[in-house]
N, C-alpha and C positions, 0 to 999 in steps of 0.2 A: 941508604937503603930506601927503595921505592915502596910506597904504600899502595897496595893493590886492592884495598877494600872498595866495594862499589860506592858510587857517588850519586846521590839524589840531587838533581838540579830542580829548583822550584821557583815559581813566581813570588818574589819576595814581598810584593805589596798586596798579594791576594790573601784575604783572610782564610778562605778554604784551604789554599795550599799551605799556609802557615800552620793551620790546625792539623792538616795531614802530616806535616813534618813533626809536629809535637806528638802526634799519635804514634808515629814510627819510633821516635826517641824513647817514649815511655815503654815500648815493647822490645826495644833493641838493647837489652841489658848488657850484651857482650860488645856493643859498639861496632857492629859489623858494617854500618853505613857511615859515610861522610856526607857532607852537605855543602851546597853553595847556592846562592840565588842566581837565577838565570841572567839577571841584570849585571852580574859582577864580572870583573876581568878574570878572576880565578876560574869561573865557569867557562868563559871563552877559551882560556888557555888549555883547559882540560879537553874541551871539545876539539880544539885544533889538533890535538895529538892523535885523534882517531878519524875525523871527517874534515872535509873541505869547508871553506868559508861559505860557499853557496848552500851547502847542506845545513850548516849552522843557522843561517838566516831563515831557512825553511822549517826549522823545528817548531813544534807547538810551544806556546808560551805558558804552559801550566806545569807539568811534571815530566822530567826526562831522567832516565836511569842510565848511567854508564857502568858497565861491569865487564868481566873478562870475555863475555860473549858479544860485546859491542854496545851500541846505542839503542835504547828502547824507549818508545814513546806511547802515549795514550794508554789504552787499556793494558797493553803488554807490560808497560813499565809498572803500572799499579799492581798487576797480578804477580809479577816477579818479586816486587817488594814484599807483598803479603806472604808469598810462599817462603821467602828467605827468613821471615820472622818466626817461623815455626808455629806449632800449635798454641793457641787456637786461631791465631791470625791467619795461618795458612789455609784455613777452611774457606776463606774468601777466594782462594784459588779455584774453587769449583766453577767460578765464572768462565774458566777456560772452555767449558762445554759449549758455550755460545760461540757461534762463528765470529771471527775477528771483525768483520764489517759491522755486525750488530753491536758488539761490545764497543767498538770505536765510535759508532753513531751515538750511543748512549753517553759515552765519555765526552764526546764533542758537544752534545747538547748541554751537559752540566758545565763544561769548560766555558762555553759561550755565555752562559748566564751566571757564572760564579760571582762576578762583581755585583750584579744586581741583587742576587739572593743572599750573599754572605758579606758583601762590602769589600772595601780595600783600604789599605793604609796609605799614609802620605810618604812613608819611607820604608825601605826594606828592613826586615827584622834584624835585630842585633842579638846574637847568641848570649846566653848567660855565661858568666866566667867559667863555670864548670863544664860547659859545652864548647868553649872556644876552640879547643884542639880538634874537634870534629868538623868545624866549619872552615872550609878552604878560604873563604872570603872574610874571615873574622877581622883581619887587619885593615880591610878596605873601608874608606869613608862611606857613610850611608847618606848620600845627598837626597834631597826631595826628588820624587819622580816628576816627570813632565806630563803624566797622564797617558803615556803611550806604552806603558810596560806590558 
């Protein structure tokens, strides 16, 4: 049986991205979302089922959402995730009133500065044993990054 739950792909070495994933996990009591680091083979396999290699390589390196409606990036991914979590997190969805170019510009500014402001890890996060089933890349080795993540 295929699991059709949405997948959040995130920069596994980014402290902000890891904190965002932890925030989602704390609010996702029903386990609606699955996760994988963008650096993982599992993420690449999932992306290859819906978009081509050139499109994969052009994706932003922060947060990407795969759901039944396709691949969502930048502010659209963040807003869809917040809305799916229900009240009160869904209130963050009011950001949709801003035009996408403005939302994405703000998102891009934060994404470009995330390592400087929040730091980065030397290796991708490893899920705790109770979360392993929700992480598609849980069985993959976590090698040190080369600084280009």
